[in-house]
C-alpha positions in Angstrom: -65.1 -67.1 -65.8 -63.0 -64.7 -63.7 -65.4 -63.2 -61.3 -62.9 -61.9 -58.8 -59.9 -59.8 -59.7 -57.5 -61.1 -57.0 -57.2 -63.4 -54.0 -57.7 -60.4 -51.7 -60.9 -59.7 -53.6 -62.1 -63.2 -52.9 -61.4 -62.8 -49.1 -63.1 -59.4 -49.0 -66.2 -60.5 -51.0 -66.7 -63.6 -48.9 -66.1 -61.8 -45.6 -68.9 -59.4 -46.7 -71.2 -62.5 -46.8 -70.1 -63.6 -43.3 -67.6 -66.2 -44.5 -64.1 -65.8 -43.0 -61.8 -67.3 -45.5 -58.1 -68.2 -45.1 -55.5 -67.3 -47.8 -55.1 -70.9 -49.0 -58.8 -71.4 -49.5 -59.2 -68.0 -51.1 -56.4 -68.9 -53.6 -58.0 -72.1 -54.7 -61.4 -70.4 -55.1 -59.8 -67.7 -57.2 -58.1 -70.2 -59.4 -61.1 -72.4 -59.8 -63.2 -69.5 -61.0 -60.5 -68.0 -63.2 -59.7 -71.3 -64.9 -63.3 -72.6 -65.0 -62.4 -75.7 -63.1 -64.6 -77.6 -60.6 -63.6 -77.1 -57.0 -63.4 -80.2 -54.7 -63.6 -79.5 -51.0 -62.9 -82.3 -48.6 -62.9 -82.3 -44.8 -64.7 -83.1 -41.6 -68.4 -82.4 -41.3 -69.2 -78.9 -40.0 -66.0 -77.2 -41.2 -67.8 -74.9 -43.7 -67.6 -76.7 -47.0 -71.2 -76.2 -47.9 -71.2 -72.6 -46.7 -68.4 -71.6 -49.1 -70.7 -72.4 -52.0 -73.5 -70.3 -50.5 -71.1 -67.4 -49.9 -69.7 -67.5 -53.5 -73.2 -67.6 -54.8 -74.3 -64.6 -52.7 -71.0 -62.7 -53.4 -71.4 -63.1 -57.2 -75.2 -62.7 -57.3 -75.5 -66.1 -59.0 -78.2 -68.7 -58.5 -77.2 -71.6 -56.1 -78.3 -75.0 -57.3 -77.7 -77.8 -54.8 -77.6 -81.5 -55.5 -77.7 -83.3 -52.2 -76.1 -86.7 -52.7 -77.3 -89.8 -51.0 -76.8 -93.6 -51.3 -78.5 -94.9 -54.4 -78.6 -91.6 -56.2 -78.6 -92.3 -60.0 -78.3 -90.2 -63.1 -82.0 -89.8 -63.8 -82.7 -88.5 -60.3 -79.9 -86.0 -60.7 -80.7 -84.8 -64.2 -84.4 -85.1 -65.0 -87.6 -87.0 -64.5 -90.9 -87.1 -66.4 -94.0 -85.9 -64.7 -95.7 -89.3 -64.7 -98.9 -88.1 -62.9 -99.4 -85.3 -65.4 -98.7 -87.6 -68.3 -101.4 -90.0 -67.1 -103.9 -87.2 -66.7 -103.1 -86.1 -70.3 -103.6 -89.7 -71.6 -106.9 -90.1 -69.7 -108.1 -86.7 -71.1 -107.1 -87.6 -74.6 -109.0 -90.9 -74.3 -112.1 -89.2 -73.0 -112.0 -86.7 -75.9 -111.4 -89.5 -78.5 -108.0 -88.3 -79.6 -106.7 -91.2 -81.7 -103.5 -89.6 -82.9 -101.0 -91.6 -80.8 -97.9 -90.2 -82.4 -99.0 -86.6 -81.7 -100.0 -87.6 -78.1 -96.6 -89.2 -77.5 -94.7 -86.2 -78.8 -96.8 -84.0 -76.5 -96.2 -86.3 -73.5 -92.5 -86.2 -73.9 -92.1 -82.5 -74.4 -90.6 -79.9 -72.1 -94.1 -79.3 -70.6 -93.9 -82.6 -68.8 -90.2 -82.5 -67.9 -89.1 -82.1 -64.3 -85.6 -80.6 -64.2 -83.3 -81.8 -61.5 -80.2 -80.0 -60.4 -77.7 -81.1 -63.1 -80.1 -80.1 -65.9 -81.0 -76.8 -64.2 -77.3 -76.0 -64.0 -77.1 -76.4 -67.8 -79.8 -73.8 -68.5 -78.8 -70.2 -69.4 -79.3 -67.6 -66.7 -79.5 -63.8 -67.1 -77.4 -63.3 -63.9 -74.6 -65.6 -65.3 -73.6 -69.2 -64.8 -75.1 -70.6 -61.6 -73.2 -72.1 -58.7 -73.7 -75.9 -58.8 -73.1 -77.4 -55.4 -72.7 -81.2 -55.4 -72.9 -81.8 -51.7 -71.4 -84.9 -50.0 -70.4 -86.8 -53.1 -68.9 -89.5 -50.9 -72.4 -90.7 -50.1 -72.9 -91.9 -53.7 -71.4 -94.9 -55.5 -68.9 -95.3 -58.3 -71.4 -95.6 -61.2 -72.7 -92.1 -60.3 -69.2 -90.8 -60.1 -68.5 -92.1 -63.6 -71.6 -90.4 -64.9 -70.6 -87.2 -63.1 -67.2 -87.4 -64.6 -68.6 -87.3 -68.1 -71.2 -84.6 -67.3 -68.5 -82.3 -65.8 -66.2 -82.9 -68.7 -68.6 -81.7 -71.4 -71.1 -79.8 -69.4 -73.9 -81.4 -71.3 -76.6 -84.0 -70.7 -78.6 -86.2 -73.1 -82.3 -86.8 -72.8 -83.3 -89.5 -75.3 -86.7 -87.9 -76.1 -85.4 -84.4 -76.4 -81.7 -84.7 -77.4 -78.5 -83.2 -76.0 -78.6 -80.1 -73.8 -75.4 -78.3 -73.5 -74.6 -75.4 -71.1 -74.1 -72.2 -73.0 -71.7 -71.2 -70.1 -70.3 -73.8 -67.7 -71.6 -73.5 -64.2 -69.4 -72.9 -61.2 -69.1 -76.4 -59.8 -68.3 -77.1 -56.1 -68.1 -80.6 -54.9 -67.9 -81.5 -51.2 -66.9 -84.7 -49.4 -66.9 -85.6 -45.7 -64.5 -88.5 -46.6 -66.8 -91.3 -45.4 -65.2 -93.1 -48.4 -62.5 -92.3 -50.9 -63.7 -90.6 -54.0 -62.1 -91.9 -57.3 -58.9 -90.2 -58.4 -60.4 -89.7 -61.9 -63.0 -87.3 -60.5 -60.5 -85.5 -58.3 -58.2 -85.0 -61.2 -60.9 -83.0 -63.0 -61.0 -80.6 -60.0 -58.9 -78.2 -58.0 -58.6 -79.7 -54.5 -58.6 -78.2 -51.0 -58.8 -79.8 -47.6 -61.0 -77.7 -45.3 -59.6 -78.2 -41.8 -60.9 -77.0 -38.4 -59.9 -73.3 -38.0 -57.4 -72.2 -35.4 -58.4 -70.2 -32.4 -58.0 -66.8 -34.0 -59.9 -67.7 -37.2 -62.7 -69.3 -35.3 -63.0 -66.2 -33.2 -63.3 -64.2 -36.4 -66.0 -66.6 -37.7 -68.0 -66.4 -34.5 -67.7 -62.6 -34.5 -69.0 -62.5 -38.1 -71.8 -65.0 -37.7 -72.9 -64.2 -34.1 -71.9 -60.6 -33.6 -74.2 -60.1 -30.6 -72.0 -62.5 -28.5 -69.8 -60.7 -26.0 -66.0 -61.1 -26.6 -65.5 -62.7 -23.2 -68.1 -65.4 -23.8 -67.0 -65.9 -27.4 -63.4 -66.5 -26.3 -64.5 -69.1 -23.7 -66.8 -70.8 -26.2 -64.1 -71.1 -28.9 -61.4 -72.1 -26.5 -63.6 -74.8 -25.0 -64.5 -76.2 -28.4 -60.9 -76.1 -29.6 -59.9 -78.0 -26.5 -62.8 -80.4 -26.9 -61.5 -81.4 -30.4 -58.4 -82.8 -28.8 -60.4 -85.2 -26.8 -61.1 -88.8 -27.8 -64.5 -88.3 -29.3 -66.5 -90.2 -31.8 -67.5 -87.0 -33.6 -65.6 -83.8 -32.9 -67.6 -80.6 -33.0 -67.3 -78.5 -36.2 -67.6 -74.7 -36.7 -71.3 -75.2 -37.2 -71.6 -76.6 -33.7 -69.6 -73.7 -32.3 -72.0 -71.2 -33.8 -75.1 -73.2 -32.6 -73.7 -73.4 -29.1 -73.0 -69.7 -28.9 -76.6 -69.0 -30.1 -78.0 -71.4 -27.5 -75.9 -69.7 -24.7 -77.2 -66.2 -25.8 -80.8 -67.5 -25.8 -80.2 -68.6 -22.1 -78.6 -65.2 -21.3 -75.4 -66.9 -20.3 -72.6 -64.4 -19.5 -69.8 -67.0 -18.9 -69.4 -70.7 -19.0 -69.9 -73.0 -16.0 -69.9 -76.8 -15.6 -73.7 -76.6 -15.1 -74.3 -74.6 -18.2 -72.0 -76.9 -20.3 -73.8 -80.0 -19.0 -77.2 -78.5 -19.9 -76.2 -77.5 -23.4 -73.9 -80.3 -24.5 -76.5 -81.4 -27.1 -75.6 -78.3 -29.1 -72.0 -79.3 -29.7 -72.0 -83.1 -29.3 -74.3 -85.3 -31.3 -73.6 -88.8 -29.9 -74.6 -90.1 -26.5 -71.2 -91.8 -25.9 -69.5 -88.4 -26.4 -71.9 -86.6 -24.1 -71.4 -89.2 -21.4 -67.7 -88.6 -21.5 -68.3 -84.9 -20.7 -70.6 -85.6 -17.8 -69.6 -85.0 -14.2 -66.1 -83.6 -13.6 -64.8 -83.9 -17.2 -66.5 -80.7 -18.3 -65.1 -78.8 -15.3 -61.6 -80.2 -15.9 -61.6 -79.0 -19.5 -63.1 -75.6 -18.5 -60.4 -75.2 -15.8 -57.7 -76.1 -18.3 -59.1 -73.5 -20.8 -59.2 -70.8 -18.2 -55.7 -71.6 -16.9 -54.3 -71.7 -20.4 -53.1 -75.3 -20.0 -52.2 -76.7 -23.5 -54.0 -79.8 -24.7 
């Protein structure tokens, strides 16, 4: 499944899609695609785990299929469902027309015409552009039974529908799993994958990311924004801001025609970078000014 020729090729291709990728992450992406192994990305929310799947999909010209995980997700919801409403209409129509062939009707009701394909089944289908990118997002939100099912599905890249039989992928999809580590994912699933911890970027890399995603931001403002967010991550907060919040904040400041940060501007726009009221309250008053002064004076955290 080698889609990139080298690690440098990965970095260049993803950079062209606006994703600034470090050497370590580029290496594990290259190996996952070369060896045909699922890639397991773990880290804090907002560090770019979902975006890497989008960037790979765009760089390779492959379809992106996303399975958003949630508590209570089961195999049937992830693989397929029958179109119950359409089946009922077909039954009522057959009754009205006096169609008494129940076996024929049953075969028709449980055919592909009434099948609603969910992400896992969609990923098993052939695609002229090549194997799709299957993003299994926030796997830590599901439970252990679903993990066990997923383990089997990713081992054989096939699913079984009792009424239709077994459907096997002609070419295994590119599988990327993400986790915000709200709970530990079972080792058996991790062992099937190549693993990478996606951490918050350092100052230089976050500047690169901001320049790539919000190029209209002036360098002076970008530097202040990134330095402030970097400093904010060292504070005792319930939820530290991720890269996504840095980008959102920069866009908000541009929309307000802000040239440089001030305590007043920070207070007015805290909702772009902090998502919990307790955290926002900590930055009210003199705290925002203190952090901004430390950033400008170059005082280390």
